[in-house]
ZAMARGU-4260 file (C-alpha; in steps of 0.2 Angstrom, whole numbers, plus 5000, padded with zeros to 4 digits):
<rodrens>
0) 5731/5598/5522 | 5729/5615/5523 | 5744/5617/5512 | 5738/5605/5499 | 5721/5614/5499
5) 5727/5630/5495 | 5739/5624/5483 | 5726/5614/5472 | 5714/5630/5475 | 5728/5642/5466
10) 5733/5630/5451 | 5713/5628/5446 | 5712/5648/5448 | 5728/5648/5435 | 5721/5634/5423
15) 5705/5643/5425 | 5713/5659/5419 | 5726/5650/5406 | 5712/5640/5397 | 5700/5654/5394
20) 5709/5669/5392 | 5724/5663/5384 | 5721/5648/5377 | 5736/5646/5364 | 5748/5648/5377
25) 5740/5636/5390 | 5742/5623/5373 | 5762/5627/5372 | 5762/5625/5389 | 5752/5608/5389
30) 5764/5601/5374 | 5780/5607/5382 | 5776/5596/5399 | 5769/5581/5390 | 5784/5568/5392
35) 5792/5567/5373 | 5795/5550/5364 | 5815/5549/5363 | 5814/5533/5354 | 5829/5521/5352
40) 5842/5534/5352 | 5853/5539/5369 | 5846/5554/5378 | 5854/5564/5390 | 5844/5566/5407
45) 5856/5575/5417 | 5852/5589/5404 | 5836/5588/5408 | 5839/5587/5426 | 5852/5602/5424
50) 5838/5616/5416 | 5826/5610/5427 | 5837/5612/5443 | 5843/5629/5438 | 5825/5635/5434
55) 5820/5629/5452 | 5834/5636/5458 | 5830/5654/5449 | 5813/5652/5455 | 5820/5652/5475
60) 5833/5664/5474 | 5820/5676/5465 | 5806/5674/5479 | 5822/5676/5492 | 5824/5693/5480
65) 5806/5696/5484 | 5806/5694/5502 | 5820/5704/5502 | 5813/5717/5493 | 5798/5716/5507
70) 5813/5718/5517 | 5821/5734/5512 | 5804/5742/5508 | 5798/5740/5527 | 5813/5745/5532
75) 5810/5763/5527 | 5794/5761/5531 | 5795/5760/5549 | 5801/5766/5564 | 5804/5752/5576
80) 5806/5733/5575 | 5790/5728/5577 | 5783/5739/5565 | 5794/5731/5553 | 5791/5714/5558
85) 5772/5717/5556 | 5775/5727/5538 | 5788/5711/5532 | 5774/5698/5537 | 5762/5709/5525
90) 5750/5699/5532 | 5735/5714/5534 | 5715/5713/5543 | 5703/5723/5547 | 5699/5713/5564
95) 5713/5720/5571 | 5720/5738/5574 | 5739/5735/5573 | 5736/5725/5557 | 5722/5737/5549
100) 5727/5737/5530 | 5719/5756/5529 | 5731/5764/5537 | 5743/5774/5528 | 5758/5764/5531
105) 5750/5747/5527 | 5740/5755/5512 | 5757/5760/5504 | 5764/5744/5507 | 5751/5733/5505
110) 5741/5741/5488 | 5755/5750/5480 | 5772/5742/5483 | 5767/5726/5486 | 5761/5722/5468
115) 5777/5732/5462 | 5787/5718/5471 | 5781/5703/5463 | 5782/5713/5445 | 5800/5715/5450
120) 5801/5699/5457 | 5793/5690/5440 | 5805/5701/5430 | 5820/5694/5439 | 5815/5678/5435
125) 5813/5681/5418 | 5828/5688/5414 | 5839/5679/5428 | 5834/5661/5415 | 5836/5673/5401
130) 5856/5677/5406 | 5856/5659/5410 | 5850/5652/5393 | 5859/5666/5384 | 5876/5661/5392
135) 5876/5643/5386 | 5869/5646/5369 | 5885/5659/5371 | 5896/5646/5377 | 5893/5632/5365
140) 5890/5643/5349 | 5870/5636/5345 | 5855/5637/5349 | 5854/5625/5365 | 5839/5634/5372
145) 5825/5644/5359 | 5815/5656/5364 | 5802/5643/5366 | 5811/5637/5382 | 5813/5654/5388
150) 5796/5656/5388 | 5792/5639/5397 | 5805/5638/5410 | 5802/5656/5416 | 5783/5651/5415
155) 5786/5636/5426 | 5797/5648/5436 | 5785/5657/5439 | 5772/5645/5446 | 5785/5638/5457
160) 5789/5656/5464 | 5769/5657/5466 | 5766/5642/5477 | 5781/5646/5484 | 5772/5661/5491
165) 5756/5651/5494 | 5765/5640/5505 | 5771/5656/5515 | 5755/5663/5518 | 5746/5648/5520
170) 5736/5647/5538 | 5728/5635/5551 | 5711/5645/5553 | 5692/5639/5556 | 5685/5634/5539
175) 5677/5650/5536 | 5691/5660/5536 | 5701/5645/5528 | 5689/5646/5512 | 5691/5665/5512
180) 5710/5662/5513 | 5712/5649/5499 | 5700/5660/5488 | 5708/5677/5490 | 5725/5669/5491
185) 5725/5661/5476 | 5718/5675/5466 | 5731/5687/5471 | 5744/5675/5466 | 5736/5676/5446
190) 5743/5694/5446 | 5759/5685/5443 | 5754/5675/5429 | 5749/5694/5423 | 5767/5701/5424
195) 5776/5685/5417 | 5765/5688/5400 | 5766/5707/5401 | 5786/5703/5403 | 5786/5691/5390
200) 5775/5700/5378 | 5786/5716/5380 | 5802/5705/5378 | 5795/5700/5361 | 5792/5715/5355
205) 5809/5720/5352 | 5807/5707/5335 | 5801/5715/5322 | 5790/5699/5314 | 5782/5698/5331
210) 5777/5714/5330 | 5771/5715/5313 | 5764/5698/5315 | 5752/5701/5330 | 5740/5713/5323
215) 5736/5702/5307 | 5734/5685/5318 | 5723/5695/5329 | 5709/5706/5326 | 5715/5725/5338
220) 5704/5739/5342 | 5713/5756/5343 | 5713/5755/5359 | 5720/5738/5361 | 5734/5742/5348
225) 5739/5756/5359 | 5741/5747/5374 | 5751/5732/5369 | 5761/5740/5358 | 5766/5752/5371
230) 5777/5745/5384 | 5774/5757/5399 | 5755/5757/5395 | 5753/5737/5395 | 5766/5737/5412
235) 5756/5749/5422 | 5738/5742/5415 | 5744/5724/5422 | 5752/5733/5436 | 5732/5740/5441
240) 5725/5724/5440 | 5739/5714/5452 | 5733/5728/5460 | 5715/5724/5461 | 5718/5705/5463
245) 5730/5709/5478 | 5716/5718/5487 | 5706/5705/5494 | 5717/5696/5501 | 5728/5712/5507
250) 5713/5717/5515 | 5711/5703/5527 | 5692/5700/5525 | 5696/5683/5524 | 5695/5684/5543
255) 5678/5693/5544 | 5670/5674/5545 | 5655/5679/5535 | 5655/5668/5519 | 5643/5680/5509
260) 5654/5694/5512 | 5671/5683/5507 | 5661/5678/5489 | 5654/5695/5485 | 5671/5700/5487
265) 5681/5687/5477 | 5667/5689/5463 | 5673/5708/5461 | 5690/5706/5461 | 5687/5689/5449
270) 5677/5699/5436 | 5688/5715/5437 | 5704/5704/5434 | 5696/5697/5419 | 5687/5713/5412
275) 5704/5721/5413 | 5714/5704/5406 | 5699/5701/5390 | 5696/5718/5385 | 5713/5724/5384
280) 5728/5711/5384 | 5720/5694/5381 | 5722/5694/5363 | 5740/5700/5363 | 5744/5689/5376
285) 5738/5674/5368 | 5747/5679/5350 | 5764/5673/5363 | 5756/5656/5364 | 5751/5655/5346
290) 5769/5659/5340 | 5777/5646/5351 | 5764/5634/5348 | 5760/5636/5329 | 5778/5643/5323
295) 5771/5659/5314 | 5787/5667/5313 | 5806/5662/5319 | 5809/5673/5334 | 5824/5660/5339
300) 5838/5674/5335 | 5831/5686/5349 | 5838/5672/5363 | 5855/5671/5352 | 5858/5690/5350
305) 5854/5699/5366 | 5863/5701/5381 | 5851/5702/5396 | 5862/5712/5410 | 5871/5725/5400
310) 5889/5721/5400 | 5897/5739/5402 | 5889/5740/5418 | 5896/5722/5425 | 5913/5728/5429
315) 5908/5744/5438 | 5896/5734/5446 | 5908/5722/5454 | 5919/5734/5459 | 5909/5742/5472
320) 5901/5727/5477 | 5920/5720/5480 | 5922/5738/5489 | 5908/5735/5502 | 5913/5716/5505
325) 5929/5723/5510 | 5921/5739/5520 | 5910/5725/5531 | 5927/5714/5531 | 5936/5727/5542
330) 5922/5735/5550 | 5910/5722/5552 | 5919/5707/5551 | 5905/5696/5561 | 5892/5700/5548
335) 5907/5697/5534 | 5907/5678/5541 | 5889/5676/5545 | 5886/5681/5526 | 5898/5671/5520
340) 5896/5656/5530 | 5879/5658/5523 | 5883/5660/5505 | 5895/5644/5508 | 5881/5634/5515
345) 5870/5640/5499 | 5886/5633/5487 | 5888/5617/5496 | 5870/5614/5495 | 5866/5617/5477
350) 5882/5609/5472 | 5879/5593/5480 | 5859/5593/5475 | 5864/5597/5458 | 5879/5585/5454
355) 5871/5570/5464 | 5856/5575/5454 | 5863/5575/5436 | 5875/5561/5437 | 5860/5550/5446
360) 5851/5555/5431 | 5866/5554/5419 | 5867/5537/5426 | 5849/5532/5421 | 5854/5538/5404
365) 5869/5526/5403 | 5859/5512/5411 | 5843/5516/5397 | 5857/5518/5382 | 5863/5498/5388
370) 5847/5491/5388 | 5841/5500/5373 | 5859/5493/5365 | 5863/5510/5358 | 5878/5519/5355
375) 5883/5527/5371 | 5895/5543/5369 | 5909/5548/5381 | 5898/5558/5393 | 5911/5561/5407
380) 5923/5574/5398 | 5910/5584/5390 | 5899/5580/5408 | 5913/5591/5417 | 5912/5603/5406
385) 5895/5604/5403 | 5891/5604/5422 | 5907/5622/5424 | 5896/5628/5410 | 5878/5626/5419
390) 5886/5632/5435 | 5895/5647/5429 | 5879/5651/5418 | 5868/5649/5435 | 5879/5659/5445
395) 5878/5674/5434 | 5859/5673/5433 | 5857/5674/5452 | 5870/5688/5454 | 5858/5699/5456
400) 5848/5692/5466 | 5864/5688/5478 | 5869/5703/5478 | 5853/5712/5481 | 5851/5701/5498
405) 5869/5704/5505 | 5866/5724/5502 | 5849/5723/5511 | 5858/5710/5524 | 5871/5722/5527
410) 5858/5736/5529 | 5848/5730/5541 | 5864/5722/5549 | 5874/5739/5550 | 5860/5750/5556
415) 5847/5738/5564 | 5827/5744/5567 | 5829/5748/5585 | 5819/5739/5595 | 5809/5750/5608
420) 5809/5747/5627 | 5792/5756/5630 | 5780/5746/5638 | 5765/5741/5630 | 5747/5745/5635
425) 5747/5728/5647 | 5762/5732/5658 | 5755/5742/5673 | 5761/5751/5687 | 5764/5740/5705
430) 5775/5742/5722 | 5782/5728/5727 | 5791/5723/5746 | 5806/5717/5749 | 5803/5700/5745
435) 5792/5703/5730 | 5775/5702/5736 | 5767/5714/5726 | 5756/5725/5740 | 5751/5737/5726
440) 5745/5732/5708 | 5736/5746/5697 | 5722/5741/5690 | 5719/5739/5672 | 5706/5733/5659
445) 5717/5718/5653 | 5728/5703/5662 | 5740/5715/5665 | 5760/5712/5666 | 5770/5718/5682
450) 5787/5721/5674 | 5804/5713/5682 | 5824/5715/5680 | 5832/5701/5671 | 5844/5704/5688
455) 5832/5698/5701 | 5828/5683/5691 | 5834/5666/5700 | 5848/5657/5690 | 5839/5641/5691
460) 5822/5650/5679 | 5836/5656/5668 | 5841/5638/5665 | 5825/5630/5663 | 5819/5643/5650
465) 5837/5639/5639 | 5837/5623/5641 | 5819/5621/5634 | 5818/5634/5621 | 5834/5641/5616
470) 5850/5631/5622 | 5862/5642/5611 | 5855/5658/5616 | 5868/5666/5627 | 5878/5661/5615
475) 5870/5668/5599 | 5883/5681/5594 | 5898/5668/5593 | 5908/5669/5577 | 5902/5651/5573
480) 5885/5644/5569 | 5876/5636/5586 | 5863/5623/5584 | 5849/5632/5588 | 5853/5652/5588
485) 5864/5662/5576 | 5862/5681/5579 | 5844/5677/5582 | 5841/5666/5567 | 5836/5648/5570
490) 5839/5634/5559 | 5823/5627/5567 | 5811/5641/5560 | 5813/5635/5543 | 5812/5615/5543
495) 5801/5611/5557 | 5786/5621/5551 | 5790/5610/5533 | 5789/5594/5542 | 5774/5599/5555
500) 5785/5598/5570 | 5778/5614/5579 | 5785/5630/5574 | 5804/5632/5581 | 5804/5650/5586
505) 5820/5655/5597 | 5818/5667/5612 | 5822/5682/5599 | 5807/5677/5589 | 5795/5672/5602
510) 5799/5689/5611 | 5795/5699/5594 | 5778/5688/5591 | 5772/5692/5610 | 5776/5709/5606
515) 5767/5711/5591 | 5751/5700/5593 | 5740/5700/5608 | 5739/5685/5611 | 5734/5677/5597
520) 5749/5670/5585 | 5744/5668/5567 | 5755/5651/5560 | 5763/5653/5543 | 5779/5654/5535
525) 5779/5671/5532 | 5779/5675/5551 | 5793/5665/5551 | 5803/5674/5539 | 5798/5689/5546
530) 5805/5683/5564 | 5818/5677/5557 | 5824/5694/5550 | 5817/5702/5564 | 5826/5691/5576
535) 5844/5696/5569 | 5840/5714/5571 | 5838/5711/5587 | 5850/5702/5592 | 5862/5714/5587
540) 5858/5729/5595 | 5855/5720/5612 | 5863/5707/5624 | 5857/5692/5628 | 5853/5696/5644
545) 5844/5711/5639 | 5831/5701/5629 | 5828/5688/5641 | 5823/5700/5652 | 5810/5706/5640
550) 5805/5689/5636 | 5802/5685/5655 | 5789/5702/5656 | 5781/5698/5638 | 5777/5681/5636
555) 5763/5670/5645 | 5768/5659/5661 | 5755/5648/5667 | 5747/5642/5652 | 5731/5646/5644
560) 5725/5656/5659 | 5729/5673/5650 | 5742/5683/5660 | 5756/5690/5653 | 5773/5689/5661
565) 5784/5676/5675 | 5779/5689/5688 | 5758/5688/5685 | 5762/5669/5680 | 5769/5665/5697
570) 5757/5675/5708 | 5743/5666/5699 | 5750/5651/5700 | 5757/5649/5714 | 5752/5664/5726
575) 5773/5668/5727 | 5784/5681/5720 | 5796/5673/5706 | 5810/5676/5720 | 5801/5663/5732
580) 5798/5650/5720 | 5807/5633/5721 | 5815/5624/5709 | 5802/5612/5704 | 5790/5628/5702
585) 5801/5636/5692 | 5803/5621/5680 | 5782/5620/5681 | 5781/5638/5674 | 5793/5636/5662
590) 5785/5621/5654 | 5767/5631/5653 | 5773/5645/5641 | 5764/5636/5627 | 5747/5646/5630
595) 5738/5630/5628 | 5722/5625/5639 | 5732/5609/5646 | 5744/5603/5652 | 5752/5588/5645
600) 5758/5574/5658 | 5759/5557/5649 | 5745/5553/5640 | 5735/5565/5652 | 5729/5584/5647
605) 5726/5591/5663 | 5718/5608/5665 | 5729/5623/5670 | 5716/5626/5685 | 5716/5607/5691
610) 5732/5608/5690 | 5732/5607/5711 | 5724/5590/5711 | 5735/5582/5698 | 5750/5588/5707
615) 5760/5573/5710 | 5755/5568/5690 | 5763/5584/5686 | 5780/5582/5696 | 5782/5565/5688
620) 5779/5574/5670 | 5792/5587/5678 | 5805/5575/5685 | 5806/5566/5668 | 5810/5582/5658
625) 5821/5588/5670 | 5830/5570/5670 | 5832/5569/5652 | 5840/5587/5655 | 5853/5580/5665
630) 5858/5566/5655 | 5860/5581/5643 | 5872/5591/5652 | 5860/5606/5655 | 5856/5605/5673
635) 5866/5597/5685 | 5867/5581/5696 | 5863/5591/5714 | 5849/5602/5705 | 5841/5587/5700
640) 5841/5580/5717 | 5832/5595/5722 | 5820/5595/5712 | 5814/5577/5716 | 5815/5582/5735
645) 5801/5598/5730 | 5782/5599/5727 | 5772/5611/5721 | 5763/5624/5730 | 5746/5627/5718
650) 5735/5639/5722 | 5727/5642/5705 | 5719/5658/5711 | 5719/5677/5705 | 5733/5685/5715
655) 5726/5701/5725 | 5737/5713/5737 | 5732/5716/5754 | 5733/5734/5755 | 5716/5741/5756
660) 5710/5754/5744 | 5714/5768/5754 | 5733/5762/5755 | 5732/5761/5736 | 5727/5780/5735
665) 5742/5782/5746 | 5755/5776/5735 | 5746/5783/5720 | 5749/5801/5728 | 5768/5795/5733
670) 5771/5789/5715 | 5771/5806/5706 | 5763/5807/5690 | 5777/5799/5677 | 5775/5782/5684
675) 5769/5772/5669 | 5774/5754/5669 | 5787/5756/5684 | 5790/5741/5697 | 5791/5751/5714
680) 5801/5743/5727 | 5793/5745/5744 | 5797/5749/5762 | 5779/5745/5767 | 5779/5725/5768
685) 5763/5714/5765 | 5770/5707/5784 | 5769/5723/5790 | 5751/5729/5784 | 5746/5710/5789
690) 5752/5718/5808 | 5744/5736/5807 | 5726/5726/5800 | 5728/5713/5817 | 5733/5729/5825
695) 5717/5741/5821 | 5705/5725/5821 | 5711/5723/5840 | 5706/5741/5843 | 5690/5740/5833
700) 5686/5724/5845 | 5692/5734/5862 | 5682/5750/5856 | 5666/5741/5848 | 5654/5750/5860
705) 5662/5767/5853 | 5663/5761/5834 | 5645/5770/5829 | 5637/5786/5837 | 5623/5791/5829
710) 5625/5791/5811 | 5640/5794/5810 | 5656/5782/5813 | 5673/5781/5819 | 5686/5784/5808
715) 5707/5778/5812 | 5722/5782/5801 | 5740/5775/5807 | 5758/5777/5799 | 5774/5766/5805
720) 5791/5777/5803 | 5807/5773/5802 | 5814/5785/5812 | 5831/5787/5805 | 5830/5779/5788
725) 5813/5789/5785 | 5805/5772/5779 | 5786/5771/5779 | 5784/5753/5786 | 5765/5752/5786
730) 5751/5763/5781 | 5733/5760/5787 | 5722/5777/5779 | 5705/5769/5787 | 5693/5755/5780
735) 5685/5769/5767 | 5692/5773/5750 | 5698/5790/5757 | 5717/5789/5764 | 5715/5799/5780
740) 5735/5801/5781 | 5734/5813/5767 | 5718/5819/5766 | 5716/5836/5759 | 5725/5847/5768
745) 5724/5839/5785 | 5716/5843/5802 | 5721/5855/5817 | 5738/5848/5824 | 5730/5849/5842
750) 5741/5848/5854 | 5754/5839/5844 | 5761/5858/5839 | 5766/5862/5855 | 5786/5854/5856
755) 5788/5863/5839 | 5783/5879/5848 | 5796/5874/5862 | 5811/5869/5852 | 5809/5884/5842
760) 5811/5894/5859 | 5829/5883/5860 | 5835/5886/5842 | 5829/5905/5846 | 5841/5906/5860
765) 5832/5900/5875 | 5840/5889/5888 | 5830/5875/5892 | 5835/5877/5911 | 5831/5896/5909
770) 5812/5895/5901 | 5797/5895/5912 | 5780/5897/5904 | 5766/5906/5916 | 5751/5892/5917
775) 5736/5904/5921 | 5729/5920/5915 | 5737/5940/5911 | 5727/5954/5917 | 5722/5961/5902
780) 5726/5946/5891 | 5715/5935/5883 | 5721/5917/5888 | 5712/5900/5886 | 5708/5886/5899
785) 5716/5869/5903 | 5707/5855/5904 | 5710/5855/5922 | 5712/5870/5933 | 5726/5881/5931
790) 5742/5878/5941 | 5747/5897/5942 | 5764/5893/5942 | 5780/5894/5929 | 5782/5877/5922
795) 5795/5870/5914 | 5798/5864/5897 | 5796/5844/5904 | 5781/5849/5912 | 5772/5859/5900
800) 5773/5848/5886 | 5771/5832/5900 | 5754/5839/5903 | 5751/5848/5889 | 5746/5865/5896
805) 5736/5877/5886 | 5740/5894/5895 | 5759/5892/5898 | 5761/5889/5879 | 5750/5903/5873
810) 5761/5912/5886 | 5776/5911/5878 | 5769/5929/5871 | 5778/5935/5887 | 5797/5929/5884
815) 5795/5933/5867 | 5789/5942/5851 | 5775/5927/5846 | 5772/5929/5829 | 5788/5931/5823
820) 5792/5914/5834 | 5777/5904/5824 | 5783/5911/5808 | 5800/5905/5811 | 5791/5887/5814
825) 5784/5891/5797 | 5800/5892/5790 | 5806/5875/5796 | 5791/5865/5791 | 5794/5872/5773
830) 5813/5867/5775 | 5806/5849/5779 | 5793/5849/5763 | 5778/5850/5774 | 5766/5864/5763
835) 5758/5877/5771 | 5741/5878/5779 | 5729/5889/5766 | 5718/5894/5779 | 5732/5902/5792
840) 5738/5919/5788 | 5752/5926/5802 | 5753/5941/5794 | 5736/5947/5794 | 5734/5959/5808
845) 5717/5959/5809 | 5721/5940/5815 | 5736/5943/5825 | 5726/5940/5843 | 5717/5925/5837
850) 5732/5918/5829 | 5744/5922/5845 | 5731/5912/5855 | 5727/5897/5842 | 5743/5893/5832
855) 5753/5888/5849 | 5737/5876/5852 | 5738/5867/5837 | 5726/5876/5825 | 5737/5875/5808
860) 5731/5861/5797 | 5743/5847/5793 | 5738/5828/5786 | 5746/5814/5796 | 5761/5812/5784
865) 5766/5827/5787 | 5764/5828/5806 | 5775/5810/5805 | 5788/5819/5794 | 5787/5832/5808
870) 5789/5820/5822 | 5805/5812/5814 | 5813/5826/5813 | 5812/5828/5833 | 5817/5812/5835
875) 5832/5811/5822 | 5841/5823/5831 | 5835/5837/5821 | 5840/5829/5803 | 5825/5828/5792
880) 5824/5813/5779 | 5810/5815/5767 | 5797/5802/5773 | 5795/5787/5758 | 5788/5771/5755
885) 5799/5768/5740 | 5816/5763/5740 | 5819/5760/5721 | 5809/5755/5704 | 5811/5745/5689
890) 5810/5757/5674 | 5807/5746/5659 | 5807/5761/5647 | 5827/5761/5652 | 5827/5742/5657
895) 5837/5748/5671 | 5833/5749/5691 | 5834/5767/5697 | 5836/5769/5716 | 5828/5785/5726
900) 5838/5797/5733 | 5829/5805/5750 | 5831/5823/5756 | 5843/5824/5771 | 5845/5840/5779
905) 5846/5846/5796 | 5832/5858/5801 | 5836/5861/5820 | 5852/5857/5831 | 5856/5839/5837
910) 5856/5846/5854 | 5840/5856/5854 | 5831/5840/5845 | 5836/5829/5859 | 5831/5841/5875
915) 5814/5840/5866 | 5815/5822/5863 | 5819/5821/5883 | 5804/5831/5888 | 5793/5820/5878
920) 5798/5807/5888 | 5788/5816/5901 | 5772/5813/5895 | 5772/5795/5899 | 5778/5797/5916
925) 5765/5798/5929 | 5756/5815/5927 | 5758/5813/5909 | 5744/5814/5896 | 5752/5795/5890
930) 5756/5788/5906 | 5739/5777/5905 | 5749/5768/5891 | 5760/5760/5899 | 5747/5751/5902
935) 5744/5744/5886 | 5764/5742/5880 | 5771/5728/5880 | 5789/5734/5878 | 5802/5740/5892
940) 5810/5750/5881 | 5812/5771/5883 | 5798/5779/5875 | 5791/5796/5869 | 5775/5802/5867
945) 5763/5817/5861 | 5746/5817/5860 | 5736/5831/5852 | 5716/5835/5857 | 5707/5846/5843
950) 5694/5861/5848 | 5677/5851/5854 | 5688/5835/5856 | 5683/5832/5837 | 5699/5824/5832
955) 5712/5815/5842 | 5731/5811/5836 | 5744/5802/5846 | 5766/5801/5840 | 5774/5786/5851
960) 5790/5780/5848 | 5805/5771/5856 | 5817/5782/5846 | 5816/5770/5833 | 5801/5765/5826
965) 5786/5781/5826 | 5770/5777/5827 | 5758/5791/5822 | 5739/5788/5824 | 5721/5798/5822
970) 5707/5796/5827 | 5689/5805/5823 | 5669/5805/5821 | 5661/5807/5804 | 5651/5800/5790
975) 5648/5802/5771 | 5636/5813/5765 | 5635/5813/5744 | 5651/5803/5745 | 5661/5816/5752
980) 5666/5811/5769 | 5665/5824/5785 | 5675/5822/5800 | 5672/5830/5817 | 5656/5824/5818
985) 5655/5820/5836 | 5668/5822/5852 | 5680/5807/5853 | 5679/5793/5863 | 5682/5799/5881
990) 5687/5817/5873 | 5704/5815/5873 | 5717/5809/5861 | 5727/5802/5874 | 5713/5790/5878
995) 5708/5785/5858 | 5721/5787/5846 | 5735/5783/5860 | 5727/5767/5864 | 5729/5762/5845
1000) 5746/5770/5844 | 5752/5758/5859 | 5741/5744/5852 | 5751/5747/5834 | 5768/5750/5842
1005) 5766/5733/5852 | 5764/5727/5833 | 5777/5732/5828 | 5790/5732/5843 | 5800/5718/5838
1010) 5806/5725/5822 | 5818/5736/5836
</rodrens>
């Protein structure tokens, strides 16, 4: 119905134009169209059919010439395949940024080149029919076809051409837009009539009788005479008319949904057209009709005397064309076969249609002759000769069009426009765990796509997709044609829209349109043509697996809910990553890629949000589909039985990652700057995050009387690290938006810094058995106090670390040069990629005394993440593996997965690191600062710990491990003022890290002890 209305509108506009502007020419057309009276004589209707058949065929080939002209101009004007697709489609609208007609590229293609291509196509129509008629006349040495026949049949071919273009651009759109669309479409096609009249007029100017009679027939003003008798002037003027007629359609203002604007623009365009044509050209162009209608002059000799395609150029052109075909055969045999089979298909099709039609109408002629009892001549011998001559003439007439289409096909095949992998604006950054569950999704304004790699997708999902959408998808680059896809081109793209049974787009074409359009797919045959040409180029440069990977990331799965890509479809429909779906769920998602609002189950339409309530009916429908596939050998009996035994686990809710805002902030810092649209695979899992949140809740319940302290609240943070791999297994950065594991430059380390003083002594050549650190004041030197009384003893490393004695670690000054020792510690931290403390200057002599007193007690600032890094080195035999929560990432720019390599270097000798590790076990023994944690821990493993309380007990830190799993926790009171967090606003509970942060560490470790 839409197409019919468009054709009626356009033909009505043509009729009005012809009636009022070229009245005599319209009379000529009407007279030639009226069926003549043949009387009681034998008439060969086969010859009439042959002429019309050739006319229609030339119109078709000229139309393809026009379309391939669009392909050629689009090829040279675009940078990639998607731009190419949009430009070939040649539909622009001010309502779309991507299809804005006023960009330079679209302006040139639409306003300048499109009318020029239309003019060229009409020129090809006129001259192809002329070449055909010249050949036939020359063969029979008679005026088989007259100049009037040329004018009539070329005009008929132009009308057919016009109808084809209207058919190509007709869309099923809302009424307001449809009204404007049909009007603009019809107006734009009037340019073809104008071009035709110009070409015919210039052709007739070669007749001196025509040129002489024209001013005698009509009174011409000087400017009219100047234009009508100058070929380049009337061509330029009609070209400008063509531009004006195309402006309303090309600007896409029909999509503004404003009737008043539509009518105003229509009126302006039509008035301009009628004004220019009426004032400058209509008098002269109407004379064309007068000549042939009233037989005012003899112009028949023109058609017999001329040779349209210039014989001197034919042989060189054929030689060049032959060399090109040989080159294609040798270097691109698949493309040669592709072109050859297409030509063979066209040859067979046109031959069968021509012969069947010709002999059918010849048979009617014979039957009519017998009925009229007239003499019937011997028809068969002349018929075969006639068929041969018509075939040769037709072949010569379309040679230019065919050669041009082949050249363009070779160009786009040899050097196809590149399909860039650059993710569009909807691709987003994310992190998934090893089971595929997203734990971080970057926020965006749109429904976003999580890019996934094709190789990670379940094979059955791919099988369902190809079974439904494109059975020959993985064989598309084979030598011989496939039923659904051959080098990206699907026959269904052409015939299904014509018979009204759907779009017929294959996977290649569907990918193209999803990338080019933002969720809205206009339905028109022109789009199908653009898809076919683009899909061909896509097939030639990408493997089917690469195309499928892009398809799964671009196309919407899950119905009309708006999400793009298979990952978001699975998560929002079933709350599961693709890898965790069962086969029935995969089949369901494949059945939902049409973007409709409903799932069709039998006679029922089920809204996607209500799918859970109709799961049984949906399953029945899916099993029926699977059974049909089984009968076609697309799936196995085993796969069908598996489907029957599975259930649909609908959630139909937006998937929200488990991580809190502070963990998302932590991920952002780990990703770095260049992280557009990557999918990271993380060692932090949803299950581990659930465990750490449970541990924090358990701690909060235990400390519920301490969570508030005046206007301050208790903040906490925790990290769980795999010591030997350097993988971060879980993260808790606080319930606030601030990630305390990487907060600023960190906080004072407190006593957790003491083991690094001890290990540096060992690295400096001291023997652990010989080291004795005096726990008491030294005459003449300032000595800090311990939490308990001085012991006035010389302590071993084990004793000093277990009891975390301040005086003993400050008194390293008694056995070595302390500042040099501390600088060596800083050098070790630098090797671990731990940044320096900006507030620490060990080389300032004015601060020497302060540094000697404070540095060994943990005055250095360090984030919790950096503390975890340092302790990973201590518990991993002195080898540093850069801590990271990221294992790998899929980069859709490169369409590949990249493994993330971790820095791995030896910082301390294994013997010295193990010696400090053994010393830290003493903190878990009676008298040690972490001994009380044994009451909380549920493991019997050998444990190692170090607690650290900063000055005035403002911060508490605890590092706890069994040698494999390291837990690092932080505790501090703070409050938020003017959106800024201030920590250390009150003394931590019990005034000791072991009694606060240590408790949190033990609870967290209990939840992760099963990992060992």
